[in-house]
BAFI-3210 file (N, C-alpha, C; in Angstrom, 3 decimals, decimal comma, padded with zeros to 6 digits):
// residues 222
n [1|2|3|4|5|6|7|8|9|10|11|12|13|14|15|16|17|18|19|20|21|22|23|24|25|26|27|28|29|30|31|32|33|34|35|36|37|38|39|40|41|42|43|44|45|46|47|48|49|50|51|52|53|54|55|56|57|58|59|60|61|62|63|64|65|66|67|68|69|70|71|72|73|74|75|76|77|78|79|80|81|82|83|84|85|86|87|88|89|90|91|92|93|94|95|96|97|98|99|100|101|102|103|104|105|106|107|108|109|110|111|112|113|114|115|116|117|118|119|120|121|122|123|124|125|126|127|128|129|130|131|132|133|134|135|136|137|138|139|140|141|142|143|144|145|146|147|148|149|150|151|152|153|154|155|156|157|158|159|160|161|162|163|164|165|166|167|168|169|170|171|172|173|174|175|176|177|178|179|180|181|182|183|184|185|186|187|188|189|190|191|192|193|194|195|196|197|198|199|200|201|202|203|204|205|206|207|208|209|210|211|212|213|214|215|216|217|218|219|220|221|222]
n.u [045,192|044,965|047,312|046,620|045,124|045,674|047,729|046,271|045,104|046,800|047,555|045,932|045,598|047,937|047,228|045,394|046,391|048,105|046,372|045,081|047,136|047,635|045,498|045,577|048,186|046,960|045,295|046,715|048,092|045,883|045,397|047,516|047,771|045,655|046,446|049,171|047,456|045,766|047,872|048,905|046,540|046,519|049,852|049,277|047,107|048,502|050,277|049,073|048,220|050,638|051,204|049,651|050,758|052,747|052,306|050,549|052,724|054,796|052,713|052,507|055,263|055,693|053,524|054,794|056,805|055,975|054,622|056,997|058,183|056,662|056,568|058,916|059,748|057,990|059,350|061,819|060,348|059,304|061,786|063,361|061,354|061,963|064,705|064,365|063,157|064,895|066,837|065,584|065,156|067,918|068,568|067,122|067,916|070,221|070,499|069,338|071,102|072,779|072,357|071,838|074,696|075,826|075,084|075,920|075,217|075,525|074,640|074,979|075,279|073,314|071,145|069,999|067,241|066,309|065,133|063,320|062,530|062,501|065,154|065,770|063,820|062,582|060,453|059,541|057,526|056,640|053,771|053,019|054,857|055,517|054,547|056,983|058,011|059,443|061,867|062,177|065,734|067,943|068,606|066,756|065,072|066,100|066,456|063,945|064,405|066,651|065,387|064,020|064,966|066,292|064,477|064,397|066,965|065,936|063,622|065,419|067,069|065,316|064,300|066,061|066,897|063,918|064,750|066,869|065,518|064,011|065,246|066,520|064,776|063,800|065,849|065,685|063,682|063,944|065,655|063,867|062,356|063,976|064,691|062,210|061,951|064,067|062,827|060,805|061,738|063,220|061,426|059,757|061,236|061,851|059,529|059,222|060,861|060,741|057,840|058,725|060,070|057,550|056,460|058,187|057,972|055,179|055,584|057,483|055,010|053,487|054,780|055,553|053,146|052,661|053,646|052,580|050,221|051,237|052,079|049,977|047,770|049,672|049,532|046,814|046,661|047,826]
n.v [079,519|079,809|079,303|077,097|076,127|076,432|074,278|072,123|072,179|071,576|069,275|067,738|068,215|066,977|064,810|063,915|064,181|062,140|060,208|059,926|059,169|056,903|055,330|055,489|054,172|051,624|051,291|050,612|048,387|046,360|046,960|045,966|042,997|041,919|042,296|040,110|037,647|037,433|036,925|034,647|032,940|032,888|031,487|028,968|027,968|027,953|026,125|023,203|022,633|022,566|020,042|018,620|018,253|016,722|014,769|013,979|013,555|011,376|009,010|008,746|008,469|005,714|004,425|004,562|003,280|000,593|-000,372|-000,450|-002,763|-004,439|-005,049|-005,532|-007,768|-009,033|-008,961|-010,615|-012,886|-013,331|-013,368|-015,820|-017,678|-017,789|-018,602|-020,881|-022,456|-021,925|-023,349|-026,282|-026,394|-026,591|-028,800|-030,867|-030,195|-030,865|-033,970|-034,852|-034,346|-035,650|-038,287|-038,867|-038,454|-040,373|-042,537|-042,195|-040,350|-037,239|-034,375|-032,261|-028,193|-026,656|-024,218|-021,139|-018,455|-016,611|-013,294|-013,953|-015,838|-019,490|-020,777|-022,649|-025,333|-028,419|-029,950|-029,877|-031,214|-031,964|-031,748|-033,852|-035,251|-039,150|-041,229|-042,039|-045,207|-047,540|-049,220|-047,889|-046,427|-046,153|-043,558|-042,348|-039,962|-037,765|-034,970|-034,407|-034,315|-032,410|-030,160|-030,147|-029,707|-027,314|-025,314|-025,756|-024,455|-021,851|-021,080|-021,058|-018,657|-017,103|-016,728|-015,643|-013,359|-012,198|-012,411|-010,657|-007,985|-007,151|-006,854|-004,418|-002,585|-003,172|-001,824|000,675|001,595|001,446|003,471|005,543|005,625|005,662|008,451|010,021|009,096|010,635|012,984|013,295|013,179|015,167|017,342|016,542|017,187|019,555|020,874|019,879|021,204|023,456|023,496|023,644|025,997|027,082|026,533|027,509|030,596|030,588|030,471|032,488|034,549|033,792|034,617|037,397|038,135|037,601|039,262|041,518|041,194|041,404|043,806|045,192|044,696|046,098|048,921|049,381|048,960|050,847]
n.w [006,316|003,017|002,020|003,225|001,102|-001,053|-001,315|-000,870|-003,297|-005,383|-004,736|-004,928|-007,745|-008,759|-007,566|-009,640|-011,745|-011,685|-011,492|-014,061|-015,008|-014,878|-015,240|-017,675|-018,394|-017,626|-019,686|-021,206|-020,346|-020,800|-023,298|-024,300|-023,404|-024,871|-027,133|-027,051|-026,726|-028,335|-030,247|-028,919|-029,082|-032,462|-032,514|-031,699|-032,978|-035,364|-034,260|-033,555|-036,258|-037,619|-036,393|-036,907|-039,476|-039,476|-038,402|-040,449|-043,014|-041,765|-041,381|-044,088|-044,740|-043,275|-045,263|-047,201|-046,318|-045,901|-048,320|-050,455|-048,806|-049,246|-052,475|-052,149|-051,425|-053,085|-055,539|-054,845|-054,431|-056,639|-058,525|-056,956|-057,257|-060,231|-060,728|-059,334|-061,603|-063,705|-062,567|-062,400|-065,176|-066,215|-064,778|-066,634|-068,876|-069,197|-067,976|-070,155|-072,495|-071,487|-071,314|-074,186|-074,775|-073,278|-074,614|-077,053|-078,821|-081,262|-080,621|-081,359|-082,041|-079,684|-079,966|-078,567|-078,096|-080,550|-080,741|-079,162|-081,325|-082,021|-083,101|-084,692|-086,242|-085,654|-086,219|-088,333|-091,094|-094,201|-095,837|-097,506|-097,809|-097,331|-093,998|-091,824|-092,429|-090,881|-088,656|-085,679|-084,383|-081,809|-082,116|-083,292|-082,253|-082,640|-083,478|-082,751|-079,968|-079,813|-080,269|-077,830|-076,499|-077,432|-077,028|-074,480|-073,699|-074,871|-072,923|-070,514|-071,348|-071,475|-069,361|-067,498|-068,079|-067,668|-064,791|-064,700|-066,099|-064,266|-062,060|-062,713|-062,458|-059,942|-058,846|-059,684|-058,548|-055,774|-055,958|-056,430|-054,308|-051,901|-052,700|-052,601|-049,380|-048,277|-049,104|-047,612|-045,222|-044,407|-044,630|-042,406|-040,370|-040,939|-039,807|-037,481|-035,873|-036,964|-035,168|-032,636|-032,462|-032,791|-030,511|-028,513|-028,879|-028,233|-025,116|-024,784|-025,208|-023,500|-020,956|-021,378|-021,445|-018,303|-017,589|-018,099|-017,112|-014,316|-013,882|-014,950|-012,829|-010,613|-010,965|-011,318|-008,464|-007,269]
ca.u [044,014|044,977|048,431|046,172|043,751|046,728|048,750|045,067|044,267|048,164|047,361|044,408|046,014|048,721|046,980|044,113|047,058|048,459|045,025|045,010|048,778|047,971|044,926|046,592|048,597|045,776|044,065|047,887|048,484|044,744|045,913|049,107|047,819|044,479|047,223|049,690|046,423|045,596|049,488|049,554|045,870|047,188|050,708|048,811|046,342|049,171|050,973|048,265|048,064|052,164|051,587|049,051|051,482|053,919|051,196|050,606|054,314|054,983|051,514|052,757|056,222|054,795|052,593|055,884|057,585|054,939|054,301|058,301|058,579|056,048|057,129|060,512|059,270|057,471|060,503|062,358|059,374|059,297|063,414|063,287|060,513|062,748|065,451|063,898|062,469|066,087|067,598|064,878|065,217|068,888|068,862|065,984|068,616|071,574|070,261|068,632|072,237|074,098|072,105|072,205|075,896|076,010|074,517|077,061|074,525|075,695|073,677|075,619|075,045|072,514|070,836|068,629|066,376|067,058|064,655|062,112|061,965|063,303|066,578|065,217|062,300|063,188|059,056|058,706|057,434|055,849|052,431|052,906|055,679|054,885|055,036|058,207|057,153|060,555|061,920|063,281|066,789|068,165|068,871|065,515|064,406|067,166|065,598|063,201|065,072|067,126|064,711|063,630|066,546|066,601|063,171|064,281|067,331|065,228|062,717|066,281|067,831|064,050|064,006|067,591|066,569|063,344|065,537|067,730|064,735|063,138|066,646|066,760|063,122|064,119|067,045|065,048|061,918|064,650|066,036|062,891|061,906|065,176|064,323|061,105|061,538|064,587|062,646|059,695|062,504|063,634|060,392|059,741|062,127|061,746|058,171|059,377|061,760|058,999|056,676|059,784|059,877|056,382|055,976|059,417|057,524|053,955|055,913|057,642|054,106|052,777|055,673|055,306|051,313|051,959|054,142|052,146|048,925|051,357|052,329|048,601|047,690|050,533|049,077|045,180|047,039|048,511]
ca.v [079,097|080,110|078,534|075,403|075,794|076,004|073,321|070,823|072,043|071,297|067,813|067,459|068,490|065,694|062,973|063,519|063,748|060,446|058,953|059,538|058,826|055,153|054,865|055,717|052,910|050,250|051,211|049,933|046,843|045,899|046,573|044,353|042,030|041,823|041,700|038,933|037,080|036,982|036,551|032,864|032,056|032,774|030,712|027,981|027,471|026,801|024,805|022,178|022,558|021,897|018,487|017,273|018,221|016,135|013,600|013,459|013,595|009,997|008,412|009,118|007,507|004,428|003,384|004,316|002,250|-000,846|-000,672|-001,246|-003,817|-005,344|-004,430|-005,850|-008,902|-009,959|-008,928|-011,861|-014,383|-013,699|-014,408|-016,707|-018,850|-017,966|-019,194|-022,269|-022,681|-021,898|-024,846|-026,966|-026,544|-026,558|-029,795|-031,546|-030,553|-031,569|-035,136|-035,359|-034,001|-036,444|-039,431|-039,020|-038,660|-041,940|-043,845|-041,801|-040,162|-036,215|-033,394|-030,897|-026,887|-026,147|-022,925|-020,449|-017,923|-014,402|-011,888|-014,433|-016,678|-020,195|-020,570|-024,052|-025,979|-029,622|-030,446|-029,452|-031,876|-031,414|-032,847|-034,522|-036,404|-040,148|-041,560|-042,874|-047,339|-048,004|-049,339|-045,933|-046,982|-045,030|-042,037|-041,642|-039,131|-036,988|-033,872|-034,046|-034,387|-031,193|-029,397|-029,710|-028,755|-025,978|-024,855|-025,241|-023,473|-020,551|-020,935|-020,827|-017,581|-015,452|-016,350|-015,143|-011,726|-011,887|-011,691|-009,178|-006,657|-007,158|-006,476|-003,210|-002,411|-003,003|-001,197|002,320|001,455|001,398|004,206|005,911|005,480|006,522|009,974|010,478|009,411|011,822|014,635|013,562|013,022|016,868|018,296|016,323|017,702|020,693|020,992|019,802|022,533|024,793|023,357|023,456|027,226|027,900|026,523|028,834|031,397|030,840|030,610|033,945|035,373|033,835|035,405|038,590|038,602|037,573|040,316|042,627|041,416|042,235|045,818|045,972|044,996|047,380|050,156|049,191|048,889|052,642]
ca.w [005,056|001,801|001,742|003,157|000,052|-002,471|-001,170|-001,338|-004,572|-005,662|-004,212|-005,987|-009,150|-008,303|-007,657|-010,810|-012,939|-011,551|-011,723|-015,495|-016,133|-014,187|-015,865|-019,380|-018,397|-017,305|-020,950|-022,545|-020,614|-021,565|-025,122|-024,962|-022,961|-025,564|-028,739|-026,526|-026,515|-029,876|-030,929|-028,450|-030,225|-033,538|-032,927|-030,628|-033,917|-036,279|-033,616|-034,519|-037,903|-037,755|-035,447|-038,075|-041,198|-039,056|-037,928|-042,088|-043,271|-040,621|-041,636|-045,252|-044,515|-043,066|-046,113|-048,090|-046,600|-045,672|-049,556|-051,254|-048,537|-050,328|-053,490|-052,684|-050,941|-054,300|-056,266|-054,191|-054,584|-058,421|-058,116|-056,421|-058,712|-061,729|-060,459|-058,915|-062,658|-064,669|-062,268|-062,905|-066,317|-067,144|-064,496|-066,814|-070,241|-068,843|-067,405|-071,659|-073,111|-070,872|-071,821|-074,833|-074,609|-072,785|-076,153|-077,978|-080,102|-081,082|-080,924|-082,024|-081,101|-079,099|-080,255|-077,775|-079,399|-081,329|-080,189|-079,096|-081,579|-082,011|-084,693|-085,845|-086,274|-085,825|-086,515|-089,320|-092,241|-095,488|-095,835|-098,995|-097,157|-096,516|-092,722|-092,075|-091,413|-090,984|-087,270|-085,222|-083,683|-080,304|-082,267|-084,535|-081,915|-081,843|-083,947|-082,148|-078,487|-079,944|-080,129|-076,844|-075,498|-077,571|-076,223|-072,812|-073,910|-074,800|-071,918|-069,551|-071,318|-071,361|-067,934|-067,157|-068,890|-066,882|-063,800|-065,274|-065,807|-062,361|-061,199|-063,046|-062,122|-058,530|-058,834|-059,980|-057,467|-054,926|-055,805|-056,043|-053,294|-051,355|-053,278|-051,482|-048,265|-048,464|-049,190|-046,743|-043,409|-044,500|-044,535|-041,572|-040,097|-040,741|-039,720|-036,181|-035,938|-036,883|-033,912|-031,796|-032,307|-032,047|-028,941|-028,065|-029,515|-027,159|-023,737|-024,213|-025,394|-022,180|-019,925|-021,422|-021,030|-017,296|-017,458|-018,384|-015,672|-012,782|-014,647|-014,623|-011,378|-009,642|-012,097|-010,769|-007,088|-007,529]
c.u [044,319|045,738|047,705|045,843|044,584|047,298|047,547|045,217|045,764|048,258|046,542|044,905|046,508|048,177|046,058|045,109|047,794|047,781|045,121|045,763|048,579|046,603|044,692|046,928|048,414|045,507|045,609|048,254|047,564|045,008|046,575|048,468|046,587|045,260|048,062|048,405|046,311|046,794|049,274|048,308|046,325|048,116|050,498|047,746|047,305|050,180|050,402|048,092|049,403|051,856|050,086|049,249|052,552|053,396|051,047|052,170|054,335|053,968|052,094|054,353|055,866|054,328|053,694|056,960|057,081|054,740|055,626|058,706|058,317|056,396|058,525|060,676|058,457|058,248|061,713|061,347|059,349|060,766|063,206|062,562|061,517|064,000|065,782|063,441|063,467|066,669|066,915|064,977|066,413|069,575|067,852|067,265|070,080|071,141|069,869|070,276|072,934|073,656|072,309|074,050|076,588|075,943|075,113|076,026|074,703|074,652|073,707|075,081|073,554|071,966|069,791|068,129|067,122|065,325|062,936|061,616|062,884|064,159|066,400|064,268|062,583|061,916|058,844|058,375|056,515|054,882|052,389|054,135|055,169|055,220|055,935|057,848|058,471|061,276|062,864|064,535|066,877|068,315|068,151|064,764|065,671|066,968|065,092|063,196|065,992|066,216|063,794|064,484|067,133|065,535|063,503|065,346|067,054|064,299|063,833|066,536|066,745|063,887|065,125|067,087|065,665|063,889|066,444|066,948|064,414|064,300|066,691|065,630|063,071|064,702|066,219|064,078|062,403|065,219|064,784|062,444|062,635|065,103|063,069|060,695|062,920|063,959|061,770|060,599|062,888|062,450|059,291|060,637|061,963|060,227|058,212|059,796|060,481|058,285|057,434|059,518|058,795|056,166|056,693|058,466|056,013|054,873|056,364|055,817|053,157|053,981|055,504|054,158|050,990|052,511|053,497|050,571|049,675|052,135|050,769|048,309|048,384|050,219|047,744|045,419|046,822|047,194]
c.v [078,706|079,258|077,107|074,602|075,785|074,722|071,843|070,955|071,569|070,045|066,720|067,239|067,568|064,703|063,046|063,170|061,923|059,666|058,707|059,044|057,272|054,479|054,483|054,128|051,548|050,074|050,311|048,155|045,909|045,204|045,788|043,471|040,744|041,330|040,149|037,347|036,164|036,217|034,655|032,275|031,470|031,293|029,739|027,733|026,853|025,720|023,255|021,940|021,979|020,238|018,176|017,318|017,038|014,779|012,024|011,973|011,307|009,106|008,240|008,125|005,968|003,791|003,449|003,203|001,112|-001,269|-000,833|-002,281|-004,707|-005,553|-005,474|-007,754|-009,903|-010,284|-010,023|-012,911|-014,529|-014,548|-015,510|-017,923|-018,684|-018,425|-020,889|-022,873|-023,429|-023,385|-025,984|-027,495|-027,012|-028,167|-030,653|-031,803|-031,256|-032,954|-035,386|-035,356|-035,343|-038,290|-039,933|-039,096|-039,395|-042,912|-043,208|-041,491|-037,817|-035,383|-032,183|-030,353|-027,142|-024,573|-022,356|-019,860|-016,597|-014,049|-013,251|-015,694|-017,945|-020,510|-021,873|-024,898|-027,445|-030,105|-030,590|-030,471|-031,789|-032,292|-033,834|-035,696|-037,836|-040,323|-042,317|-044,459|-047,563|-048,132|-048,433|-047,418|-046,153|-043,350|-041,284|-040,580|-038,005|-036,002|-033,279|-033,349|-032,425|-030,381|-029,217|-029,301|-027,590|-025,260|-025,000|-024,370|-021,915|-020,133|-020,245|-018,979|-016,208|-015,455|-015,765|-013,313|-011,189|-011,141|-010,712|-007,870|-006,770|-006,446|-005,179|-002,520|-002,029|-001,595|000,557|002,511|002,250|002,833|005,812|006,549|006,625|008,613|010,851|010,147|010,710|012,658|014,377|013,313|014,717|017,619|017,714|016,654|019,148|021,583|020,693|020,550|023,511|024,611|023,969|025,105|027,802|027,959|027,321|030,001|031,901|030,899|031,843|034,766|035,257|034,115|036,718|039,012|038,347|038,824|041,925|042,315|041,543|043,498|046,025|045,900|045,687|048,404|049,958|049,294|050,394|053,890]
c.w [003,520|001,379|001,839|001,657|-001,068|-002,701|-001,203|-002,870|-005,919|-005,460|-005,151|-007,533|-009,416|-008,670|-008,737|-011,809|-012,947|-011,755|-013,555|-016,103|-015,811|-015,244|-017,591|-019,288|-018,153|-018,868|-021,863|-021,982|-021,026|-022,622|-025,391|-024,399|-024,142|-027,518|-028,347|-026,692|-027,663|-030,522|-030,234|-028,980|-031,502|-033,813|-032,670|-031,735|-034,965|-035,492|-033,899|-035,583|-037,898|-037,359|-036,489|-039,244|-041,070|-038,782|-039,774|-042,543|-043,180|-041,525|-042,926|-045,649|-044,274|-044,238|-047,123|-047,905|-046,152|-047,788|-050,557|-050,222|-049,054|-051,538|-053,543|-052,299|-052,497|-055,630|-056,223|-054,606|-055,706|-058,806|-058,126|-057,213|-059,994|-061,887|-059,894|-060,717|-063,325|-063,770|-062,266|-064,441|-067,146|-065,980|-065,306|-068,486|-070,225|-068,657|-069,243|-072,184|-072,142|-071,198|-073,139|-075,992|-074,534|-074,087|-077,491|-079,003|-079,895|-081,552|-081,378|-080,925|-081,030|-079,046|-079,206|-078,613|-079,422|-081,130|-079,942|-079,997|-082,224|-083,588|-085,326|-085,143|-086,856|-086,403|-087,102|-090,664|-092,951|-095,418|-097,240|-098,671|-096,595|-095,524|-093,012|-091,681|-091,521|-088,928|-086,665|-084,510|-082,654|-080,668|-083,731|-083,956|-081,931|-082,578|-083,320|-080,209|-078,430|-079,745|-079,106|-075,854|-075,800|-077,282|-074,792|-072,812|-074,011|-073,937|-070,249|-070,104|-071,348|-069,844|-066,805|-067,568|-068,204|-065,980|-064,023|-065,119|-064,795|-061,710|-061,745|-062,533|-060,670|-058,158|-058,544|-059,260|-056,647|-054,607|-055,630|-055,224|-051,925|-051,264|-052,058|-050,245|-047,702|-047,894|-047,652|-045,211|-043,489|-043,766|-043,351|-040,359|-039,740|-040,157|-037,534|-035,754|-036,045|-035,481|-032,632|-031,444|-031,648|-030,714|-028,054|-027,702|-028,396|-025,604|-023,823|-024,667|-024,184|-021,051|-019,785|-021,128|-019,499|-016,674|-016,937|-017,258|-014,565|-013,000|-013,782|-013,059|-010,296|-009,749|-010,834|-008,727|-006,951|-007,217]
res [d|i|d|k|r|d|e|c|k|d|t|y|t|e|i|e|s|t|v|k|d|l|s|w|k|i|k|k|n|e|a|k|i|d|k|l|e|k|l|i|a|t|h|t|e|e|k|l|k|t|i|e|e|i|e|s|v|t|a|q|m|e|a|m|t|k|q|r|n|q|e|n|e|a|f|l|a|a|k|k|d|d|q|d|a|i|a|l|l|e|a|a|r|d|a|l|s|k|y|y|k|k|i|k|i|e|m|g|p|i|q|g|s|v|k|g|v|l|v|q|k|p|f|a|v|s|e|n|q|a|p|d|a|t|f|s|n|k|g|s|r|k|n|e|t|k|g|v|l|q|l|m|t|m|l|i|e|d|l|q|d|e|i|k|n|e|m|k|e|e|e|e|t|q|l|e|y|e|a|e|m|k|a|a|k|k|l|k|e|e|l|i|e|k|k|v|n|l|e|e|t|i|a|k|r|e|e|d|k|s|d|e|h|a|d|m|g|k|n|q|g|e]
***
């Protein structure tokens, strides 16, 4: 009986020790699961924020592209208008020049503009000068016509300068757009990579939590 008693005591002590050990392990399981759930919640929140940032960058890129296309369309339309105006002025100037050449009236060199100011002012007449009462001949309006040709030339040159300036501005705007798009694309790629890494981390934490639940179930069973 004494031997049996001692054996029971040893068994009870061993069982009590095992229960305490298992209880401690279960508490560890619960603490680990709680920690994993908090990590999963944090990573999930960060993932949702990253998705919002990706959507924001994507919308910004679309808006930038839309604006750039509109600016380019406006530039092309303005350029075409200027080119059409130049073509019309050149045609009118050539027709007028050919007419006077045909009737053998020499117009002399046609000058354009110098810093936006007409070189020659053929219409200036002294206020004290008596009006011309003589009959006009075919070259009587030569100076007025030359002034018109010079005005046309000035307008053509101004339009050509305007096209050059607009082309330069368009090129600078395009380069600026490309630089901004490059930065935006890089940021989007980084955010997508971050999202993928977060998804992998969340999946790993979920796996760890599942393993911890399984281990806790085993400890509880024992």
